[in-house]
N, C-alpha and C positions, 0 to 999 in steps of 0.2 A: 551498740555498732548497728549501725545500719547503713546499706547501701546506698549513693545516690545514683538512681538508676538513670535521670537525666544527665549526669554530666557523663554516666559510663555508654548512655545509647551516642551523644554525642561526640567523646572519643572513639567511637566504634565505626566515624564513616570513614578513618582512615585504613581501616580494614573492611569496609565496605566496599571501597574502592578498587582495592588490588581484588578481592576474590571475584569481582565482575571483570576485571580482565584476567584470570584464569581460567575460568568456566571461557572464555570466548576463545582466548587460546588455546585450551583442550581439545575445543571442541570441534575447533578447523583449521589449526595446524597441521595435525595429523593425515588428514582428509588431503589437506591441499599438496602435500606433501609425497602422497600414493600417487591420489590421481592428476596431477597439476606436474608433477617434477619426476613421477615415473619411479620411484622410489621403492625399493621391498618393503617389507613390518620391521627386518633388523633392521637397514639402515633409516626409516621413520624411528624407531626407535631410539638410535641415536641420538638423532638433534632432538628430540623430545625430551633427552637426559642433557642435554647441553645447558638449560637455565637451574638445575641441578648441580649438573659439576662446577658451572661459575657460583654456585650459591654457596658449597663446601669451604669456598675459600671469602669469599665477600661480604656473605652475610655476617658470622664473627667480627668482620675488620668492620663493615658501617656501625654494626651492635657495639664493639668497643670505640669505636671515634664516636659516636653518639655521646657516650659515657661521659668524656671529656672536653664534650660541646660545651662552651659557656657564653654561647646568643643569647641577646633581651631576649628573644624568643623564644627560648627553651631549648633543652636538648636536643628533642627527637623532631619539632617543625622542620626547624630546614630543610634535612634530608625530606621529608613529608613532601615538603610542597614544589623541591628543585627535582625529585624523580620522579611524581606526578606530572606533569609537566611537559617533561622530557619521552616518557612511555606514551603517552597520550598523543602525542605529536608523530613519534616515529610509527605506534599503532597503523594510525591513516598512511604513513609513507608506506605501508605494507601494500596499499592498494596498489601502487605505482610498478610494482616487480609483479604483483599476482596478473595485472591487466596485459603486462609484457611478454608475460609466459601465456596466457590466454588467445593470444595473437598469434603465437608461435603454433596453437593448436587450434587455430580458427576451422579448421578440415574437420577437426569432430566435436566443435563445441556445441552441437545438438544429437548428445550420444543415442538417443533415440533415432534420429534418421537413418532408414535406410542407406543413402545415400555416404551419410557419415560415415555408417559403420562397414561400408562397402569401401573408405578410405583404408580401413583401420586393417582391412583381409586382405587388402592389397597389399600395403606394405609389412604384414604380419606373419602373411600363408605361410610363408617357408623357412621362418623363423622357431627357434624350439622358444618353448614356453612351459612355465612352470604349473600345474592346478593348484589348488588349497590344498591338496596331497601331499604335494610335489614329486607328483611322476611327469614327465616331460611330453609334451604332444605338440604333434608341427599342424596347426591352424585347418589346412587345408586336407588333412587326412579324416580332420574328426565331422567338419560339414563343409559342404561345399559353400559357396560364395553364397548363392540363393538361399540355403538353410540358413547360414550365420547371419545376415541382413534382414532375416524374419523375426530373428528372437525378440520379444520384446522384451521389458525392463520387469512386470508385473504377470501376474498369470492370476486365476481363481482354481484355490482347490478346489477339486471337484464331491472332495468327502467332507469339507467343513463347510463349503462355501466364501471360504474368506479369501479374501485375494494378499496374496503374497509376493515377494521376491522369486522371480523364475530362478531355478537353481542352475540351467545352462548358462544364463545371462552373468551370476557368479562366479558362476567355475570357467566360462570360457571369455565372454564379452570383456567383464573387468580386468582381467588377466592382458588380455592384449590390446586394450586400452592403455594401461598401464605401461606394458611396454613400447607400445608407440610414442609415449608422451617423458619415455626416456630416454629414447631415440632422439627424439626432435630437443629436449632439453641436452643433449651429446653434442646436436649439430648447432646451437643456439646458447649460449651457455650465458648469454650475460643477463637473463631476467633472474638464471639461477643464483648468479654473483650479488648480485644487488638483493634480491630477497635472503638469502642469508646475513650479508653484510649488514643489512638496516633489521633483522634479526638479532645477531649478537649484539648491537647496542640496544636496542629495548631491552633485553635481557639484563644487560647492566645496569639499566636504568631502572629497572624491578627489583634490582638487588640492591641497591642502593638505599634504598628506604621499607625495605620490607623487617629489618629487623627493629630499626627504630619505632616504626608503628606501633610491632607486637610490643616493646617494652615499654612504651606508653601506658598500657594497662595497672600494669604493677608500681610505674613512676608512682599515678596517681591511688591507687587506691591498697590500703592498710591490708595484711598479709592474711589475716582472717576470712577476708571478705575477696578473696582473688578466685576466688571457684566461683560464685558468684556474678563475681565481675567481667569473667572471662567467656560464662554461658550468654551475658549479655553482648560479648565483642565477640562471640563466634556467632550468635542468632544475627546480628547486622552484616557478618560477612555470609552466612545464606541469605538472605534477603539480598544483596547481591549479586551470587550466585544463580536464584531463584530469577530476578529479573533479567538476568541477562539469557536465561534456560526459556524462559517467556518472549524476549525479544527472535532467540534462536528458532521457536511457532512459528512468530510472525515472521520472519524471512525464509523460512521451511530450509535451515542449512542442514538440516538431517536425512532430506528427501533421496532419495537412490537419484530419481533423475536429475539434481542439483548437483552431482560432482563434480562438477566445473565451475558454477554459479560463480561468479565475481563480489565480494565481498564490500565494497568502497562503503554501502549504504551501512550493514553490519556495522563494520569495522568504525563509521563514523560517528554512529548515536553509543557506541558503548564507549570512545573516547571522550564525548561529550559528558556522558554520566560519571565518570572517573573527574571528569573539570567541575563537575554540577556539585558533588560530594566533596571535593576538597575546598572548594566554594565555602560552603555550609560549615565544614571543619574549621576554616582559621577564623568565622564570622564567630564560633561560639566557645572554641574550644582555648583558654586563658592557660598554656599549660606549666608556667614557673609557679602563677599564684598557686595554682591548686596543687603540683608538687609541694611547695612549699605546708599548705595545710596538711598535707598529707606527715609528711615529714612531725612534726607539732605533735600529732595525731598520736602517734607511733608512738613516741617519747614520753607524751602521758600516759598512754596505757600500758606503756614499760616494752612493747613489742620490738623496739629497737635501742640500742644503747648510741648514745652521742660518736664514740668513737665507733659505730660501723656506718655512719649514715658517711659518705661521700669517700668509703675504705674498703680496701678489699677483706675478707676474713679469710681464713684457711677451714680445711675440713678435717674431721677425722676420720681415720678410716675406715670406719663401719657408713658414715656419711659418704662419702668417695666411694664404697663398695656398693650403696643402695642409688647414688647419681649413675655410675657406670650400667646397673644393672635399669634404671629408667629409662636412659637412653638407649639401652638394646634392646629393650621392649619397644619404644617407639620407634627403632630402624626397623623389625620384624613387621608390625602392625603397617607400617607405610609400604614395604615392600609387598603385601599382599593386596592392600587398597588401591594407590597408584598403577598398580597394574591394571585394574578395573576401570581405573575412571581414566586411565591414558587411551584404553583399547576398547574401550564399549562403544564406542560410535562408531568402528568400524565392526565388533563381532556381534550389535543388536541391526543393523544391515544387512551384513552375510548369515548368521545362524539363527537367528531368530526373526527377522523381516521383521523388527519393530520399531518406531520409531524412538530415539535413544531419549528426544527431549520429554517427552512422557513420563517416561521410566527414572529418568533421572532428576524430575519435578517433582515426580512422588518422593523419592528420597530424600533433597529437600526440604521437601514441607515438613516431614518426620522428625528432621534433624531441626526445622524451628520449633517444631512443636515439643522438643525434650531437650534444646539446653537449659532451659531455664529449672524444670525438674532433675537435672541431671545435677548442677549447682546446689540445688537444693537438698538433694540424698547423698552429696559427700557432707554436709552440714551434720547429717544425722546418723551415717556408718561410716563416713571415714573415704577417702578418695580413692585410696588401694582398692576396698573390695567395689566401689561404684565403677571404677575402670574396668577391673575382670570380669564385671557382669556385663559389661559390655563389650572384651572381648572376646568374650564367650556365644555372644548376640551378633555379631558381626562373624564368626568363625560358620555357624550355624548357618546364615544365611546364605554363605558364597560356597558351602557344603553342596545346599539344595538348590543353588541357581545352575550347579552344573549339571543336572540333570533335565534343564531347560533346552526345549527346540520348538521352533518355528507352528509343530503343531501342538504347544503346550499351552492351554486357555492361560489370557493376558494378564486373569489377575491372579496366577500365581506367581508371574513375576513382579508383577505390582506389590504382594505383599512382602513377595523376597526383601524388595529394593526399600519397603517401610521399615521392617524388621532393619536394615541395614544400617538407612537412615539414622534409626534412634539408635543405634548400637555407635556411630561412629561419633555423634555426638556426644552420647553419656562418657567417650575415650578421651575426646580432644577439652571437653572443657575443663577438664582434673589434670591433666598429662603435664600442660606447661606449667600450669601451677604448684604443681609437684616437684618441677625441676629448680624455678626460682626463690623457692620454701628456704632454702640453702644459703642463700648469699645473701650477702648483706646490701642496703640500697645502692652504693653504689658500684656494685657488677652486675644491674639487670641485665644490661646491655652485652654482654660479654656472657653470662648464662641462657641469656635467650639465642646467643648466637652457637652455644653447647646444643639448644634442643633442633636448631634451625639445622646443627650439622650431622644428627641421628636423622633427623627426617631425608632430608636431602642426600645422604650418602644412598641412602636406599632407593632414593628416588633416581638416584644416576644410576643401578646395575639393575633395576626392575624393568624397565621400559624398553631394555635392550635385552636382557633375558628371555621374558614374556612374548617379545617377538619374535625372534629366537625360535623357542620352542612353538609359538605357534605358527611357523612357517614351516618348520620341520616337522610337528606333531599333528597338525592343524590346529584351527582357533577353538577347537573345544576344550583345549588343558588349561583354556584362561581363568577358571572360577575353582578346577583343582588347585592349581596354583596358587593362588588368592587366599584359599582355606590352610592350606598346608602352613603357610607363614605365620600367618594371623593364630593358629593353634600354636606354635611356637611361644609366642609373646605372652598369650596365657600363662606358660611354662616359666618365662624370667620375672614376669611381671610376679607371681606367687613369691619372689624370693626378694622383693623391696625391703629395707623395713623400715626406709626415713623418706621425710618428703610429703606426710599424710597430716590429713589435720582432724582434728579428734573430734567422736560423736561430741554434739553438745544436746542437752535438756529440751524438751519441748517448746519453742517461743523463744530459743536462743539462737545464736547466731554462728556462724563459725570461730572456734577456734582455733588456732596453732600451735 
């Protein structure tokens, strides 16, 4: 049994474009919500959880619908095509609302201009605001107008000589600007209404094809090869994320001084990447033919019975318990991991004074290097042991990151995120195959929905909960929070007994 890497790579373009979109979304939408619309971290977290709330209901629905799709183009391809086109159009449409809000904030568009800061001071000087520590202050009692407008974004640390974000800028200018943006949004809500309407439609469009796109891999790959195939699929997804991270560096989306930048060009390029990836997918992937070949091979090897193909299969009590434990583990490690990915852009600028794109790029690069070895490791020692190693590494990485500050050496945070990237790749490659291992071929879309129900349910809660704790306890609570939840996943994963792959002899291949 040999994996057809060429076919798997071409199939992976569907996941490539999905990951490219989410990288852009998670990097820019939280900043837009807080800096342009004046939302708190808590309310920003609630909005960021919206896609996960929709996903809990829509991903299982569209997964099951695609199981029953009888199109001549295949089960999954129609969903991928229509959903991608709609999402690309709506992403560009967000820039219309973004531009409207920036016009509302035109007086403070140049946030480091003393005249613009003077507008903030005059508007908010007698207003009670909250510092990152949760203490109320009146701006005019902290700074004179002259002192406030003299605060610069970047300063040089006299001890290290490193350029860093000015703490006064973080503690006073940023919340004052956020309060001003919130007031402008209340006075002129039209831009916010349009933005959130388009955002809702965009998230529905993305949800319509995510489960079908992920279910396509097990549709086209026999069970023993799915860990390796999932490594390739995740490699493609990570490549999409890296491409958009590099794009973010080119557009300087993470720069503090670009907190109010307009994303028209950036979103247009991301949409073009999505459509180009879809075109490659449509021109190269032959879903019905490849799925038929996979089913014939599964029957010939005795991996499936004729009665299993196109039908549902019940689970034993022990299998149900393992499935529930796998899904609980998935939820727990997503509690930790998604808290970091959804909040790190804000955390890096305010606590570390670093470019988040660089750090995340290193993590993504490490994941790229680890995906294929992680699939191969599961062939030798089994999926469960491989996942446990990854969960342990991820918990250690997040626990170490909790001690990092702006004065910490850059290499330390880089090493931590390199470890986190390897760990997340090791977990991701093998967890989805463990879920679909226990289902018949006709249930792949439905079980893909189970996988996403677990991960998305966690992601509904964790941006809100982590955002609330960051508002109340300070931003430094982020990494301890993440480390605790990932550690809990280690405990539940130890109790899983089914869905593993049997280790094979050297020179062999996966054996379910």
